[in-house]
C-alpha positions in Angstrom: 122.7 145.0 125.7 118.7 146.7 126.0 119.0 147.7 122.5 118.3 144.0 121.1 115.6 143.5 124.1 111.5 144.3 123.6 111.5 147.2 126.3 108.2 147.8 126.8 107.7 151.6 127.4 105.6 153.9 130.0 105.0 157.0 129.0 104.0 158.1 132.7 108.1 157.9 133.8 108.9 161.7 133.3 112.7 160.5 131.0 110.3 158.2 128.4 111.6 157.5 126.2 114.8 157.0 128.2 115.6 154.8 131.0 118.1 156.0 133.4 119.5 153.2 135.5 121.6 153.6 138.4 124.5 151.8 140.2 126.6 152.9 142.9 125.8 156.3 142.7 126.2 156.4 138.8 123.2 156.9 136.3 123.2 155.9 133.0 121.0 157.1 130.3 119.9 154.5 127.6 117.3 155.0 125.2 114.6 152.2 124.5 112.9 150.7 121.6 110.0 148.5 121.7 106.5 147.1 120.2 104.3 148.5 123.3 103.9 151.3 124.4 101.4 152.3 127.3 100.7 155.2 129.8 98.7 152.1 131.6 101.6 150.1 133.7 99.2 147.4 134.7 98.2 147.0 130.8 102.6 146.9 130.7 102.6 144.3 133.6 100.1 142.1 131.6 102.6 142.5 128.3 105.6 141.4 130.8 103.9 138.7 132.5 103.0 136.9 128.8 106.9 137.7 128.4 106.1 139.9 125.7 109.0 142.6 126.6 111.2 143.7 129.5 109.7 146.7 131.6 111.2 148.9 134.0 108.9 149.6 136.8 109.1 150.0 141.1 109.5 147.3 143.4 105.8 148.2 144.6 104.2 147.0 141.0 106.2 144.3 140.2 107.3 143.0 144.0 104.4 140.4 144.0 105.1 138.8 140.5 108.8 138.8 141.5 108.0 137.0 144.5 105.8 134.6 143.0 108.0 133.9 140.2 106.0 135.3 137.4 108.7 137.9 136.4 112.4 137.9 137.1 114.4 141.1 137.7 117.0 141.8 135.2 120.0 144.1 134.7 120.6 143.8 138.7 122.3 145.5 140.4 121.0 148.6 138.2 118.1 150.2 139.1 115.6 152.8 137.7 116.8 156.2 138.6 112.7 157.7 138.9 112.4 159.6 142.0 108.9 159.1 143.1 106.7 159.3 145.9 103.4 159.2 147.7 101.8 162.3 148.4 98.6 162.5 150.1 97.0 165.4 148.4 94.3 167.0 150.3 92.4 170.7 150.0 94.3 173.1 151.9 94.8 173.1 155.9 92.3 175.1 156.6 89.9 172.9 155.5 90.8 169.9 157.4 88.8 167.6 159.3 89.4 165.1 162.1 88.8 162.1 159.0 91.3 163.7 157.0 93.6 163.8 159.9 92.8 160.4 161.4 93.5 159.3 157.1 96.4 160.8 157.4 97.8 159.3 160.3 97.1 155.9 159.2 99.0 156.1 155.9 102.0 157.7 158.1 102.0 154.7 160.3 101.5 152.1 157.2 105.3 153.2 156.2 106.9 153.7 159.2 109.0 150.9 159.4 109.5 151.2 155.4 107.4 150.4 152.1 104.8 148.1 153.2 105.1 145.9 149.9 109.0 145.5 150.9 108.1 144.5 154.6 
């Protein structure tokens, strides 16, 4: 099905040029092709908004556009199988400061009830 669509390629995806889609614990690998390839998700998002192709992206990026009706999800209930996370990168623990500890506590608090963009 994706073979007939212009897929917007994100080179930052570890599996690029392959999309690994998961549904009910089953993962399918799909080779994508398209006219726009970028390492910038914001550029691909702008292209998707203009109707230039299908993009694979996390809900943190496309959620607001889907909610506003600017984008529509396709291939549901399939999801992008991209093991990703949000990481707090800081110097070694021996250089920890009160400001860093406060920032870490704030970040953890922001995710206590789940991803803020899904609430």
